[in-house]
C-alpha positions as CSV (number, residue, x, y, z in Angstrom):
1,M,17.5,62.9,-27.7
2,K,14.2,62.2,-26.0
3,I,13.5,61.2,-22.4
4,T,10.4,59.7,-20.9
5,F,9.9,59.2,-17.2
6,A,8.6,55.7,-16.4
7,G,9.4,55.3,-12.6
8,A,10.5,57.1,-9.5
9,A,8.6,60.2,-10.8
10,G,6.5,61.7,-8.0
11,T,7.7,59.0,-5.7
12,V,11.0,57.7,-4.3
13,T,11.2,54.1,-5.5
14,G,11.0,52.3,-8.8
15,S,13.7,54.3,-10.7
16,M,13.3,53.9,-14.5
17,H,13.8,56.5,-17.2
18,Q,13.8,55.9,-21.0
19,V,16.2,57.7,-23.3
20,E,15.7,57.5,-27.1
21,V,18.6,58.3,-29.4
22,A,18.9,57.6,-33.2
23,G,16.1,55.2,-33.2
24,K,17.3,53.2,-30.2
25,R,15.8,53.0,-26.7
26,Y,17.8,52.8,-23.5
27,L,16.7,52.6,-19.9
28,L,18.4,54.4,-17.0
29,D,17.8,52.0,-14.2
30,C,15.1,49.3,-13.9
31,G,14.0,49.4,-10.3
32,M,11.3,47.9,-8.1
33,F,8.6,50.0,-6.6
34,Q,8.1,49.7,-2.9
35,G,5.0,50.7,-0.8
36,R,1.5,49.3,-0.3
37,R,1.6,45.6,-1.2
38,K,-1.2,45.6,-3.8
39,E,-0.1,48.8,-5.4
40,A,3.5,47.6,-5.5
41,E,2.5,44.3,-7.1
42,M,0.5,46.1,-9.8
43,R,3.2,48.6,-10.6
44,N,6.0,46.1,-10.7
45,R,4.3,43.6,-12.9
46,N,3.5,46.2,-15.6
47,F,6.0,47.8,-17.9
48,P,4.9,50.7,-20.1
49,F,6.7,49.0,-23.0
50,P,7.7,45.5,-24.0
51,G,11.1,44.4,-22.9
52,R,12.2,43.5,-26.4
53,E,11.8,47.2,-27.5
54,I,14.7,48.2,-25.2
55,D,18.2,48.1,-26.7
56,A,20.3,48.5,-23.5
57,V,20.2,49.4,-19.9
58,V,22.5,51.8,-18.0
59,L,22.4,50.9,-14.3
60,S,23.4,53.5,-11.7
61,H,23.8,51.2,-8.7
62,A,22.6,47.9,-7.2
63,H,19.9,48.9,-4.7
64,I,16.7,47.0,-5.5
65,D,14.6,50.2,-6.2
66,H,17.1,50.8,-9.0
67,S,17.9,47.3,-10.2
68,G,15.1,45.0,-8.9
69,R,13.0,44.6,-12.1
70,L,15.9,43.7,-14.4
71,P,15.0,40.0,-14.4
72,L,11.4,40.8,-15.2
73,L,12.6,43.0,-18.1
74,V,14.6,39.9,-19.3
75,K,11.5,37.7,-18.8
76,T,9.5,40.0,-21.0
77,G,11.9,39.8,-23.9
78,F,14.9,42.1,-23.2
79,S,18.2,40.6,-24.4
80,G,20.5,43.6,-24.7
81,P,23.5,44.7,-22.6
82,I,23.3,46.0,-19.1
83,Y,26.1,48.5,-18.4
84,A,27.3,49.1,-14.8
85,T,30.5,49.4,-12.8
86,P,32.2,46.1,-11.8
87,A,31.3,46.5,-8.1
88,T,27.6,47.1,-9.0
89,I,27.5,44.0,-11.1
90,D,28.9,41.9,-8.3
91,L,26.4,43.4,-5.8
92,C,23.5,42.9,-8.3
93,K,24.2,39.2,-8.6
94,A,23.9,38.7,-4.9
95,M,20.9,41.0,-4.5
96,L,18.8,39.7,-7.4
97,R,19.4,36.1,-6.5
98,D,18.2,37.0,-3.0
99,T,15.2,38.9,-4.3
100,A,14.2,36.0,-6.7
101,H,14.4,33.6,-3.8
102,I,12.1,35.8,-1.7
103,L,9.6,36.2,-4.5
104,E,9.5,32.5,-5.1
105,S,9.1,31.7,-1.4
106,D,6.4,34.3,-0.9
107,A,4.4,32.9,-3.9
108,E,4.8,29.4,-2.6
109,F,3.5,30.5,0.8
110,V,0.5,32.3,-0.7
111,N,-0.4,29.4,-2.9
112,K,-0.6,27.0,0.1
113,H,-3.5,29.2,1.3
114,R,-5.3,29.6,-2.1
115,L,-6.7,26.1,-2.4
116,G,-8.9,25.9,-5.5
117,E,-7.9,29.4,-6.7
118,E,-5.6,30.4,-9.6
119,P,-2.0,30.0,-8.3
120,V,0.1,33.2,-7.8
121,E,3.2,33.5,-10.0
122,P,6.3,35.2,-8.6
123,L,7.3,38.4,-10.3
124,Y,10.3,36.4,-11.6
125,S,12.3,33.3,-10.8
126,A,15.9,32.4,-10.0
127,D,16.3,31.3,-13.6
128,D,15.2,34.8,-14.8
129,A,17.8,36.3,-12.5
130,E,20.6,34.0,-13.7
131,A,19.6,34.8,-17.4
132,T,20.0,38.5,-16.4
133,F,23.6,38.1,-15.2
134,K,24.8,37.0,-18.6
135,L,23.8,40.5,-20.0
136,F,25.9,42.6,-17.6
137,R,28.8,44.5,-19.2
138,P,31.4,46.2,-16.8
139,V,32.2,49.8,-17.4
140,P,34.8,51.2,-14.9
141,Y,34.6,54.8,-13.6
142,R,35.8,57.5,-16.0
143,T,36.0,55.1,-18.9
144,P,34.0,56.3,-22.0
145,A,32.1,53.5,-23.6
146,K,30.0,53.4,-26.8
147,I,26.7,51.8,-26.0
148,G,24.9,52.0,-29.3
149,G,24.9,54.2,-32.4
150,P,26.5,57.6,-31.5
151,L,25.7,57.3,-27.8
152,V,28.7,57.3,-25.4
153,M,28.4,56.8,-21.6
154,E,30.8,57.7,-18.9
155,S,30.4,56.9,-15.1
156,Y,31.5,58.9,-12.1
157,D,31.6,57.9,-8.5
158,A,28.2,58.9,-6.9
159,G,29.4,58.1,-3.4
160,H,26.1,56.5,-2.5
161,I,27.0,52.8,-2.1
162,L,29.8,50.6,-3.3
163,G,30.0,50.9,-7.1
164,S,27.3,53.6,-7.4
165,S,27.6,55.9,-10.3
166,A,26.3,59.1,-11.8
167,V,26.3,58.8,-15.6
168,V,26.9,61.2,-18.5
169,L,25.3,60.3,-21.9
170,N,26.6,62.1,-25.0
171,D,25.2,61.6,-28.5
172,G,27.5,64.2,-30.1
173,E,24.9,66.9,-29.8
174,T,23.4,66.7,-26.4
175,R,24.9,65.8,-23.0
176,L,22.5,64.4,-20.4
177,A,23.6,63.5,-16.9
178,F,21.8,61.1,-14.6
179,S,22.7,61.4,-11.0
180,G,21.5,58.0,-9.8
181,D,21.5,58.5,-6.0
182,V,24.0,61.1,-4.8
183,G,25.8,60.2,-1.6
184,R,27.0,62.3,1.3
185,P,30.5,63.6,1.7
186,G,32.3,62.1,4.7
187,L,30.4,58.9,5.0
188,P,32.4,55.8,6.1
189,I,33.9,53.3,3.7
190,I,33.3,54.7,0.2
191,R,34.7,57.8,-1.5
192,D,32.8,61.1,-1.6
193,P,30.6,61.9,-4.6
194,E,32.8,63.3,-7.4
195,P,31.8,66.3,-9.6
196,L,30.5,65.8,-13.2
197,P,31.7,67.7,-16.2
198,P,29.4,70.4,-17.7
199,V,26.2,69.0,-19.3
200,D,23.1,70.4,-21.0
201,Y,20.5,68.5,-19.0
202,L,20.4,66.8,-15.6
203,I,18.1,64.1,-14.2
204,M,18.6,64.4,-10.5
205,E,17.3,62.6,-7.4
206,S,15.5,64.6,-4.7
207,T,14.9,62.1,-1.9
208,Y,15.9,64.7,0.8
209,G,15.4,67.8,-1.3
210,G,13.7,69.6,1.5
211,R,15.8,68.3,4.4
212,T,19.2,69.1,6.0
213,H,20.9,66.1,7.6
214,A,22.9,66.1,10.9
215,L,26.6,65.7,10.5
216,E,28.1,62.1,10.5
217,S,29.9,62.9,13.7
218,E,26.5,63.7,15.3
219,A,25.3,60.3,14.1
220,K,28.2,58.6,15.8
221,G,27.4,60.4,19.1
222,K,23.7,59.6,18.8
223,L,24.5,55.9,18.1
224,E,26.7,55.9,21.2
225,S,23.9,57.4,23.3
226,I,21.2,55.0,22.0
227,V,23.3,51.9,22.5
228,S,24.4,53.0,26.0
229,A,20.8,53.7,27.1
230,T,19.5,50.4,25.8
231,I,22.4,48.4,27.4
232,G,21.5,50.2,30.6
233,R,18.0,48.9,30.4
234,G,19.2,45.4,29.6
235,G,17.3,45.6,26.3
236,R,17.9,44.4,22.8
237,M,18.6,46.7,19.8
238,I,16.7,45.7,16.6
239,V,18.3,47.5,13.6
240,P,16.6,47.3,10.2
241,A,19.4,48.1,7.8
242,F,19.9,47.9,4.0
243,A,22.2,44.9,3.3
244,V,24.2,47.1,1.0
245,G,26.0,50.1,2.5
246,R,24.1,50.7,5.7
247,T,25.0,47.4,7.4
248,Q,28.7,47.8,6.6
249,Q,28.7,51.5,7.8
250,L,27.1,50.5,11.1
251,V,29.5,47.7,11.7
252,L,32.5,50.0,11.0
253,M,31.1,52.7,13.3
254,L,30.4,50.3,16.1
255,H,33.9,48.9,15.7
256,R,35.4,52.3,16.1
257,L,33.2,53.2,19.2
258,I,34.3,50.0,20.9
259,N,37.9,50.5,20.0
260,E,37.7,54.0,21.4
261,Q,36.2,52.6,24.6
262,K,33.1,54.8,24.2
263,L,31.0,51.6,24.2
264,P,31.6,48.4,26.2
265,P,32.1,45.3,24.1
266,F,28.6,43.8,23.6
267,P,27.3,41.0,21.2
268,I,26.4,42.2,17.7
269,F,24.7,39.9,15.1
270,V,24.4,40.6,11.4
271,D,21.4,38.4,10.7
272,S,21.0,38.4,6.9
273,P,22.5,36.0,4.4
274,L,22.4,38.7,1.8
275,A,24.3,41.1,4.1
276,V,26.9,38.4,4.7
277,N,27.4,37.9,1.0
278,V,27.4,41.6,0.3
279,T,30.1,42.2,3.0
280,E,32.3,39.7,1.1
281,I,31.8,41.7,-2.1
282,F,32.8,44.9,-0.2
283,R,36.1,43.1,0.8
284,A,36.7,42.2,-2.8
285,H,36.5,45.9,-4.0
286,P,39.0,48.0,-1.9
287,E,39.4,50.2,-5.0
288,C,36.1,51.8,-4.0
289,F,37.2,52.6,-0.4
290,D,38.0,56.0,0.9
291,D,41.4,56.8,2.4
292,E,40.3,56.3,6.0
293,T,39.0,52.8,5.3
294,R,42.1,51.8,3.3
295,E,44.2,52.9,6.2
296,F,42.1,50.7,8.5
297,V,42.9,47.8,6.2
298,M,46.6,48.6,5.9
299,N,46.8,48.6,9.7
300,G,45.8,44.9,9.6
301,Q,42.2,45.4,10.7
302,D,39.1,44.1,9.0
303,P,36.7,47.0,8.8
304,F,33.7,44.5,8.7
305,G,34.7,42.1,11.3
306,F,35.8,42.1,15.0
307,R,35.6,39.8,18.0
308,R,32.2,40.7,19.3
309,L,30.5,40.5,15.8
310,T,28.8,37.4,14.5
311,Y,27.5,37.0,11.0
312,I,24.5,34.6,10.7
313,R,23.4,32.8,7.6
314,D,21.4,29.8,9.1
315,A,17.7,30.3,9.8
316,G,18.0,28.1,12.9
317,E,20.7,30.3,14.4
318,S,18.6,33.3,13.6
319,R,15.7,31.8,15.6
320,K,17.9,31.1,18.6
321,L,18.3,34.9,19.0
322,N,14.7,35.0,20.3
323,D,15.8,33.0,23.4
324,R,19.0,35.0,24.1
325,Q,19.1,37.3,27.0
326,G,20.0,41.0,26.3
327,P,21.6,43.3,25.9
328,F,22.7,42.7,22.3
329,M,22.1,44.1,18.8
330,V,20.6,42.5,15.7
331,I,21.3,44.2,12.3
332,S,19.0,42.7,9.7
333,A,17.4,43.4,6.3
334,S,15.2,44.8,4.9
335,G,15.9,48.4,5.8
336,M,12.3,49.5,5.3
337,C,11.0,46.5,7.4
338,E,9.1,45.1,4.4
339,A,10.5,41.6,4.1
340,G,13.1,39.2,5.4
341,R,14.3,38.2,8.9
342,I,13.8,41.7,10.4
343,L,10.1,41.1,10.5
344,H,10.6,38.1,12.8
345,H,12.9,40.1,15.1
346,L,10.4,43.0,15.2
347,R,7.5,40.6,16.0
348,H,9.4,39.1,19.0
349,N,10.9,42.3,20.3
350,I,8.7,45.3,19.5
351,G,6.4,44.8,22.5
352,D,9.1,45.1,25.2
353,P,9.8,48.7,26.4
354,R,13.4,47.8,27.3
355,N,14.2,47.3,23.6
356,T,15.1,49.8,20.9
357,V,14.2,49.7,17.2
358,L,16.8,51.8,15.4
359,L,15.9,53.0,11.9
360,T,19.0,53.8,9.8
361,G,17.8,54.8,6.4
362,Y,15.0,56.3,4.3
363,Q,11.5,54.9,5.0
364,A,9.3,55.1,2.0
365,E,5.6,55.9,2.3
366,N,3.3,53.1,3.5
367,T,6.1,50.8,4.5
368,L,6.2,49.3,8.0
369,G,9.4,51.3,8.7
370,R,7.6,54.6,7.9
371,K,4.8,53.7,10.2
372,L,7.2,53.0,13.0
373,K,9.1,56.3,12.3
374,D,5.8,58.2,12.3
375,G,5.2,56.9,15.9
376,M,2.3,54.5,15.2
377,K,1.6,52.5,18.4
378,N,-0.2,49.6,16.6
379,V,1.1,48.1,13.5
380,R,0.6,44.8,11.5
381,I,3.5,42.3,11.3
382,F,2.7,39.3,9.1
383,G,-0.9,40.6,9.2
384,I,-1.1,40.3,13.0
385,P,-2.0,43.5,14.9
386,T,1.0,44.3,17.2
387,E,1.5,46.9,19.9
388,V,4.6,49.0,19.7
389,R,6.1,49.4,23.2
390,A,9.8,49.4,22.3
391,Q,11.7,52.7,21.9
392,V,11.8,53.8,18.2
393,D,14.6,56.1,17.1
394,S,16.4,56.9,13.9
395,L,19.8,57.8,12.5
396,D,19.0,60.1,9.6
397,A,22.5,61.4,9.5
398,L,23.6,57.9,8.2
399,S,21.5,58.3,5.1
400,G,23.3,57.5,1.9
401,H,21.4,60.3,0.2
402,A,22.7,63.9,-0.1
403,D,20.4,66.5,1.6
404,S,19.2,69.7,0.0
405,G,22.4,71.7,0.5
406,E,24.6,68.8,-0.5
407,L,22.7,68.3,-3.8
408,I,22.9,72.0,-4.5
409,K,26.6,72.0,-4.0
410,W,27.1,68.7,-6.0
411,M,25.4,70.2,-9.1
412,R,27.3,73.5,-9.0
413,P,30.0,72.4,-11.6
414,L,27.2,71.5,-14.1
415,T,25.5,74.9,-13.9
416,P,27.5,77.0,-16.5
417,T,25.9,75.0,-19.4
418,L,22.9,73.5,-17.7
419,K,19.6,74.3,-19.4
420,R,17.1,72.3,-17.3
421,V,17.0,69.9,-14.3
422,F,14.4,67.1,-14.0
423,L,13.8,66.0,-10.5
424,V,13.0,62.4,-9.7
425,H,13.2,59.9,-6.9
426,G,11.4,62.1,-4.3
427,E,8.1,62.6,-2.6
428,P,6.4,65.7,-4.0
429,E,7.1,68.0,-1.1
430,N,10.8,67.3,-1.2
431,S,11.0,67.6,-5.0
432,R,9.1,71.0,-4.8
433,A,11.5,72.3,-2.1
434,L,14.5,71.4,-4.1
435,A,13.1,72.8,-7.3
436,E,12.5,76.2,-5.6
437,R,16.0,76.2,-4.2
438,I,17.6,75.3,-7.6
439,E,15.7,78.1,-9.3
440,A,16.5,80.6,-6.5
441,T,20.2,79.6,-6.4
442,Y,21.1,79.1,-10.1
443,R,18.2,80.6,-12.0
444,I,17.8,77.3,-13.8
445,D,14.5,75.7,-14.7
446,A,13.7,72.7,-12.5
447,V,11.0,70.4,-13.6
448,I,9.4,67.8,-11.2
449,A,9.0,64.7,-13.4
450,E,5.7,62.9,-13.7
451,P,5.1,59.4,-14.8
452,G,4.7,59.1,-18.6
453,Q,6.0,62.7,-19.3
454,A,8.3,62.9,-22.3
455,Y,10.7,65.7,-23.3
456,E,12.7,66.4,-26.5
457,L,16.1,67.6,-25.5
């Protein structure tokens, strides 16, 4: 067995790792890189291999930085199976359709302003996305599946988003685990990450490898405080949130705070066609819910809908929010403020000191969300210099990624047989911090993966 790191090595996004077994090549994830526009465009368009050379893909979960280049892989010649959990497949269909639409719309917009120049082509089209869907093969949790030659895969619940999985690959001689993204115990809606069986090698994420999160209960208290203060100012709350996972968690948390009379009923808008579609997929997969959310459903309540909540699909209805008087909340994608309707809401609201921008997830380097989190007072939105006068705050405790201590605890059942850990999906300082902690705690070699590095296992 040989592994080669092709993405999310030395950085957080663009997850992609190649595994070679018995003359066949497999990809673990096929994600999109996110960051500076020109750099992202270059990285995303260029694979280090032709798509036709890949025999199969094993997909950990549906987030675009793990799945977003699958249609491009198909466009460049890939025609093999894509293995994922049933919920991941359903989410991917919604997310990749949405991504293809955005890519096509952006290319159309750019070409209108490039008269006489070579037209820009989208990374992939809606047709490429539809062709990808035919290749998906569902593999439920804890169900061994032969995926080529001697190689067997088995998925375990990673507790990160609906349908997310950590995967064990076994060729009869070597057992390799891939963590995907490891979630946090106690988060709303989905089950906690489950332990993996002993393995020889582990590829593990390190997004928050040098951080310790606040407790989820603290996030609930902080959310209550931020909302109360903004309502008191008569302001609006603009909440960039990932359409998968974070939006649904926020809705459920707000539902509970209002039920408990800790917050007054106030208007909440989920302004994202993708988030609306994804929420329907959540409703279709109660088998992924934790006990608390199942109890919520059994008591006749909809965890993702209540009287003061409005889901918006229509662009015209979205624009009407600009003329609405506060206080109210808009939850909209994308979570890193890089595309979608959230940019319009930020442009209209970020200059008013009564308002709050509430960041709810990881903000990758060079994204608009990262600039806001770092306290920049002047940013560009749609290329227009914009002064930041709104309050900017964050709920790191709502992160779907395990922190340093949680990752150390999650990997403990693997350590009796573990020979080496490869750290991916992290900025260098977080990966280094986690590597040092692994070596100090377990005396196991921890390697920080670099792009193009290959290892014989």
